[in-house]
C-alpha positions in Angstrom: -0.2 15.8 94.2 -3.9 15.5 94.8 -4.5 16.3 91.1 -2.1 13.5 90.0 -3.9 11.1 92.3 -7.3 12.1 91.0 -6.0 11.7 87.4 -4.7 8.2 88.2 -8.1 7.3 89.7 -10.0 8.6 86.7 -7.6 6.6 84.4 -8.2 3.4 86.4 -11.9 4.0 86.4 -11.9 4.4 82.6 -9.9 1.2 82.2 -12.2 -0.7 84.5 -15.2 0.5 82.4 -13.4 -0.6 79.2 -12.6 -4.0 80.6 -16.2 -4.5 81.8 -17.5 -3.4 78.4 -15.3 -5.9 76.6 -16.3 -8.7 79.0 -19.9 -8.0 78.0 -19.1 -8.1 74.3 -17.1 -11.3 74.4 -20.2 -13.3 74.1 -21.0 -11.7 70.8 -17.9 -13.2 69.2 -19.5 -16.7 69.1 -20.0 -17.7 65.4 -23.6 -18.8 66.2 -24.3 -15.2 67.5 -22.5 -13.5 64.6 -24.0 -15.5 61.8 -27.5 -14.0 61.8 -26.0 -10.5 61.9 -24.1 -11.0 58.6 -26.6 -13.4 57.0 -29.6 -11.1 56.9 -28.3 -8.3 54.7 -28.1 -9.1 51.0 -28.4 -5.7 49.4 -25.5 -3.2 49.8 -24.2 0.2 49.0 -20.8 -0.3 47.3 -18.1 1.3 49.6 -15.8 3.9 48.1 -12.7 1.6 48.4 -14.3 -0.9 46.1 -15.5 1.7 43.6 -12.1 3.2 43.4 -10.4 -0.1 43.0 -12.8 -1.7 40.5 -13.5 0.9 37.9 -13.4 4.4 36.6 -16.9 4.1 35.0 -19.2 6.8 36.4 -22.3 5.4 38.1 -21.3 1.8 37.6 -23.4 0.8 40.6 -26.3 3.3 40.4 -29.6 3.2 38.4 -30.1 5.5 35.4 -33.8 5.3 34.8 -35.8 3.8 37.7 -35.1 3.4 41.4 -35.9 0.1 43.1 -35.6 0.1 46.9 -34.5 2.8 49.3 -30.8 3.6 48.4 -31.6 5.8 45.3 -35.3 6.5 46.1 -36.5 9.9 44.8 -33.1 11.0 43.4 -33.6 13.9 41.0 -32.6 12.1 37.8 -34.9 9.1 38.7 -37.9 11.2 39.9 -39.8 11.2 36.5 -40.5 7.4 36.8 -42.2 7.8 40.2 -45.5 8.8 38.6 -45.4 5.8 36.3 -44.6 3.4 39.2 -47.7 4.6 41.0 -49.8 4.2 37.9 -48.6 0.6 37.6 -49.8 0.0 41.2 -53.3 1.5 40.4 -53.7 -0.6 37.3 -52.6 -3.8 39.1 -54.9 -3.2 42.1 -57.9 -2.5 39.8 -57.1 -5.5 37.6 -56.8 -7.9 40.6 -60.1 -6.9 42.1 -58.5 -6.8 45.6 -58.7 -3.7 47.9 -55.5 -1.7 48.1 -55.2 -2.4 51.8 -54.6 -6.1 51.0 -51.4 -5.3 49.1 -50.0 -3.1 51.9 -51.1 -5.5 54.7 -49.2 -8.4 53.0 -46.1 -6.3 52.8 -46.4 -5.0 56.3 -46.4 -8.5 57.7 -42.8 -9.0 56.4 -41.6 -5.4 56.7 -38.9 -6.2 59.3 -37.5 -9.0 57.2 -37.5 -6.8 54.1 -35.7 -3.9 56.0 -33.1 -6.3 57.3 -32.2 -7.2 53.7 -30.7 -3.7 53.3 -27.3 -3.2 54.8 -27.1 0.0 56.9 -30.6 1.0 56.0 -31.2 4.7 56.9 -33.3 5.1 60.1 -35.8 7.3 58.2 -37.3 4.1 56.9 -37.8 2.5 60.3 -39.9 3.0 63.4 -42.7 5.5 63.0 -41.7 5.9 59.3 -42.0 2.2 58.5 -45.2 3.0 56.5 -43.1 4.9 53.9 -40.9 1.8 53.5 -43.9 -0.5 53.1 -45.4 1.9 50.5 -42.1 2.0 48.6 -41.9 -1.8 48.5 -45.5 -2.1 47.1 -45.1 0.6 44.5 -41.6 -0.5 43.3 -42.6 -4.2 43.4 -45.8 -3.6 41.4 -44.0 -1.6 38.8 -41.4 -4.3 38.3 -44.0 -7.1 38.1 -46.0 -5.0 35.5 -42.9 -4.6 33.3 -41.7 -8.2 33.6 -45.1 -9.7 32.9 -45.6 -7.4 29.9 -42.3 -8.5 28.3 -43.0 -12.1 29.1 -46.4 -12.0 27.4 -44.9 -10.0 24.5 -47.9 -7.6 24.7 -48.9 -4.6 26.7 -51.8 -4.9 29.3 -55.1 -3.9 27.7 -56.0 -1.3 30.3 -53.3 1.1 29.2 -53.6 3.6 26.3 -51.9 2.3 23.1 -49.6 5.4 23.2 -48.7 5.1 26.9 -45.1 6.4 27.3 -44.0 3.4 29.5 -46.5 0.5 29.4 -47.4 0.3 25.7 -45.9 -2.6 23.8 -43.5 -0.3 21.9 -42.2 1.6 24.9 -41.8 -1.4 27.2 -39.6 -2.9 24.5 -37.6 0.2 24.0 -37.1 0.7 27.8 -36.2 -3.0 28.3 -32.5 -2.5 28.1 -32.4 0.4 30.5 -34.7 -1.3 33.1 -32.8 -4.6 32.8 -29.6 -2.7 33.5 -31.0 -0.9 36.5 -32.4 -4.3 37.9 -28.8 -5.6 37.9 -27.3 -2.8 40.0 -26.4 -4.1 43.5 -27.6 -0.8 45.1 -31.0 -1.0 43.3 -32.4 -4.4 44.4 -35.8 -5.5 45.7 -36.0 -8.6 47.9 -37.8 -11.4 46.1 -40.0 -11.9 49.1 -41.7 -8.6 48.2 -42.2 -9.7 44.6 -43.5 -13.1 45.7 -46.2 -11.7 48.1 -47.4 -9.0 45.6 -47.6 -11.5 42.8 -49.5 -14.0 44.9 -52.2 -11.3 45.8 -52.3 -10.1 42.2 -52.9 -13.6 40.8 -55.3 -14.6 43.5 -53.0 -17.3 44.8 -52.1 -15.8 48.2 -52.4 -18.5 50.8 -53.0 -21.2 48.1 -49.6 -22.0 46.8 -46.5 -22.6 48.9 -43.8 -19.9 49.2 -41.3 -22.3 47.6 -43.5 -22.6 44.5 -44.2 -18.9 44.4 -40.5 -18.2 44.7 -39.8 -20.6 41.8 -42.4 -18.8 39.6 -40.8 -15.4 40.4 -37.3 -16.8 39.6 -38.6 -17.9 36.2 -40.3 -14.5 35.6 -37.1 -12.6 36.4 -35.0 -14.9 34.2 -37.4 -14.6 31.3 -37.2 -10.8 31.6 -33.4 -10.9 31.8 -33.0 -12.8 28.5 -36.0 -11.5 26.6 -36.6 -10.3 24.0 -33.4 -11.9 22.6 -34.4 -15.0 20.6 -32.1 -18.0 20.2 -29.9 -17.1 23.1 -28.8 -20.3 25.0 -29.3 -19.9 28.7 -28.9 -22.1 31.8 -31.7 -24.1 33.2 -34.4 -22.4 35.3 -33.4 -21.9 39.0 -35.4 -23.9 41.6 -33.4 -22.8 44.7 -34.4 -19.8 46.8 -32.9 -16.5 45.7 -32.4 -13.1 47.4 -33.2 -10.6 44.6 -32.9 -10.2 40.8 -29.1 -9.8 40.8 -28.8 -13.0 42.8 -31.0 -14.8 40.3 -28.8 -13.6 37.4 -25.7 -14.6 39.4 -26.9 -18.1 40.0 -28.0 -18.4 36.3 -24.5 -17.3 35.1 -22.5 -19.4 37.5 -24.6 -22.6 37.2 -24.0 -25.7 39.4 -20.4 -26.6 40.3 -18.9 -29.7 41.7 -17.2 -29.7 45.1 -14.2 -27.4 44.9 -10.6 -28.8 45.3 -9.1 -28.8 48.7 -8.0 -25.2 49.2 -4.4 -24.0 49.8 -2.9 -27.5 49.6 -3.4 -27.5 45.8 -3.3 -23.8 45.2 -0.5 -22.9 42.9 1.3 -19.6 43.7 0.9 -18.3 40.1 -2.6 -17.8 38.6 -1.3 -17.4 35.1 -2.1 -19.5 32.1 -0.8 -19.4 28.5 -2.9 -17.4 26.0 -5.4 -19.0 23.8 -3.1 -18.9 20.8 -0.3 -20.5 22.8 -2.6 -23.2 24.0 -3.7 -23.9 20.4 0.0 -24.3 19.5 0.3 -26.9 22.2 -2.5 -29.0 20.7 -5.4 -27.7 22.8 -8.6 -27.2 20.8 -11.4 -24.8 21.9 -15.0 -25.9 21.9 -18.3 -24.1 22.7 -19.9 -26.0 25.7 -23.5 -27.1 25.7 -24.3 -25.2 28.8 -24.5 -21.4 29.0 -23.1 -21.1 32.6 -19.5 -21.0 33.9 -19.9 -24.6 35.1 -19.5 -25.5 31.4 -15.7 -24.8 31.5 -14.1 -28.2 31.4 -10.9 -29.7 30.0 -10.8 -33.1 28.4 -7.4 -34.6 28.0 -6.5 -36.8 25.0 -3.3 -38.7 24.2 -1.5 -35.9 22.4 -4.2 -33.2 22.4 -6.9 -31.7 24.7 -10.2 -30.0 24.4 -11.1 -26.9 26.5 -14.9 -26.4 26.5 -16.2 -23.0 27.4 -19.7 -21.3 27.4 -20.6 -18.8 24.7 -20.5 -15.2 26.0 -21.6 -11.9 24.5 -19.6 -8.7 25.2 -21.5 -5.5 24.6 -21.5 -1.9 26.0 -23.4 -2.9 29.2 -21.3 -6.0 30.0 -18.8 -4.1 32.1 -21.4 -2.7 34.4 -23.0 -6.2 34.8 -19.7 -7.8 35.8 -18.8 -5.0 38.2 -22.0 -5.5 40.1 -21.7 -9.3 40.0 -18.1 -9.0 41.5 -19.3 -6.4 44.0 -22.1 -8.8 45.1 -19.5 -11.6 45.5 -17.2 -9.4 47.6 -19.9 -7.9 49.9 -22.1 -11.0 50.4 -20.0 -13.8 51.9 -22.3 -16.7 50.9 -22.2 -15.9 47.2 -18.8 -17.4 46.3 -16.4 -16.0 43.7 -17.4 -17.8 40.5 -18.1 -14.6 38.4 -14.8 -13.1 39.5 -13.0 -16.4 38.9 -14.4 -16.6 35.3 -13.1 -13.1 34.6 -9.6 -14.0 35.9 -9.6 -17.3 33.9 -10.6 -15.4 30.7 -8.0 -12.7 31.4 -5.3 -15.5 31.6 -6.0 -16.8 28.2 -6.7 -13.5 26.5 -3.6 -11.4 26.0 -4.4 -9.7 22.7 -6.9 -9.4 19.9 -5.5 -12.6 18.3 -6.8 -14.6 21.3 -10.2 -12.9 21.0 -10.3 -13.6 17.3 -9.5 -17.3 17.9 -12.3 -17.7 20.6 -14.7 -15.7 18.4 -14.1 -18.1 15.5 -15.1 -21.0 17.8 -18.3 -19.3 18.9 -17.1 -18.8 22.5 -17.0 -15.0 22.3 -19.6 -12.9 20.6 -18.0 -9.5 20.3 -20.5 -6.6 19.9 -17.8 -4.0 20.7 -16.0 -2.0 18.0 -13.0 -4.3 17.8 -11.3 -7.4 19.1 -8.8 -5.2 20.9 -11.6 -3.6 22.9 -12.8 -7.0 23.9 -9.3 -8.0 25.0 -9.1 -4.8 27.0 -12.4 -5.6 28.6 -11.1 -8.7 30.3 -7.6 -7.3 31.0 -8.9 -4.2 32.8 -11.9 -5.6 34.6 -9.9 -8.4 36.4 -7.2 -6.0 37.8 -6.6 -6.5 41.5 -8.5 -9.9 41.6 -7.0 -13.3 42.3 -8.4 -16.7 41.4 -9.8 -18.2 44.5 -8.1 -21.3 45.9 -11.6 -22.7 46.4 -12.5 -22.2 42.7 -13.5 -25.2 40.6 -11.5 -23.5 37.8 -8.3 -24.1 39.7 -8.4 -27.8 38.6 -9.1 -26.8 35.0 -6.2 -24.4 35.0 -3.9 -27.1 36.5 -4.8 -29.6 33.9 -4.4 -27.1 31.0 -1.0 -26.0 32.3 0.1 -29.7 32.7 -0.8 -30.4 29.1 0.8 -27.2 27.8 4.2 -27.9 29.5 4.4 -31.4 28.1 6.9 -31.0 25.2 5.6 -34.0 23.3 2.2 -32.3 22.8 4.0 -29.3 21.2 6.1 -31.6 19.0 3.0 -33.5 17.8 1.1 -30.2 17.1 4.1 -28.8 15.1 4.3 -32.0 13.1 0.5 -32.0 12.5 0.5 -28.4 11.4 3.7 -28.6 9.3 3.1 -31.9 7.4 -0.4 -33.4 7.9 -2.4 -30.4 6.7 -0.4 -29.9 3.5 -0.9 -32.8 1.0 2.4 -32.1 -0.9 4.5 -31.9 2.3 2.8 -35.0 3.6 3.6 -37.0 0.5 7.2 -35.8 0.6 7.4 -36.6 4.3 6.0 -40.1 3.7 8.4 -40.7 0.7 11.3 -39.7 3.0 10.1 -42.0 5.7 9.7 -44.9 3.2 13.2 -44.2 1.8 14.6 -44.1 5.4 13.0 -47.4 6.3 14.2 -49.0 3.0 17.7 -47.7 3.6 17.6 -49.0 7.2 16.3 -52.4 6.1 19.0 -52.6 3.3 21.7 -51.8 5.8 20.4 -54.4 8.3 20.2 -57.0 5.5 23.8 -56.2 4.3 25.2 -56.4 7.8 23.3 -59.6 8.6 24.6 -61.2 5.4 28.2 -60.2 6.2 28.0 -61.8 9.7 26.2 -64.9 8.3 29.1 -65.5 5.8 31.7 -65.2 8.5 
């Protein structure tokens, strides 16, 4: 009996403790309290559930050549580049004429902010080991700046040997694809704040220019690196708004500026499907390459019996799948990013069912297919968008609605059939016009005969 009473008392005590603990935590459910907690991180490890759902590609979110930041630091396959990263730091410090301490001091001033940018950062980088984190930010940041500036200037810095395995002109160009790919991995990001402060000291502008101007210059440097050394590639305008890291810059450049989205849910159609590109052409919709290179260039212009769907030109190559997987992971893990890259993939998956659709869009300059076949390009869109749904907040919802409305109007299909069947073939057109003239003449003759009959009576 006493044991039962003691057990009941212990249970009541545990319950009281739980209630008291919940009362204390209720204040943390205020949005104003929760917002800073979720707003600070912008660099994430991709959780297993997202990896398993998104792709079967091995290491889709991990760097293959160089680590940037703490998540993959000093991994065995990336260790060979550590020596070259430290060499870049030495060359930059010597070239700038500033003492090494100045670089580390500038980074230490914002160390807490930089650490907060990494979600679930391991404790080994904090506290008494914060110096290791600061050192890593300086070394990785200087390496990235050295590579990006070398590509931008189209020449290697003069203080490296002409046969340098990384920083010679030839090797920087040959490593560009691999470094660019690693820069776009969501788990391999450096906060732009680190790059801005390092570049300001390197160029002697620390404390002279505003942080906004410095951030704008870094945005431009990153963008130039992302699209160099490809010439003639149309890109979106330079980004003036603050960005979080290189992947965020690439994301904003790809997505472009969008108008206010439609009112969600009230206008959201239950089905996210659209007819394929070939079917849309049969309904009188023409495809046109838009003037802008971002997703904001997707627009539908409605005519009387036809429509024009403008879309940005897009290249598909062996590395495109990884890029999109990281863009979509960034959108899913960082709430303020939106879903425009994911929406674009779903939109393209809707209008691409087979290689015939790819061939049509390729003939219009909308798709540049660098894969082995149009079927592979069709599979790229069909597989990558699995499990995703077009957001009700997406600006592409209105485009999809307008396209579907045009497609389901039977008069548009009749006109398109008539135009293809008769107007494009001179012989058939002449025969058709002769038949029309004969029909009109017969009709007029009938009316004249009937009118004469009634007039006599």
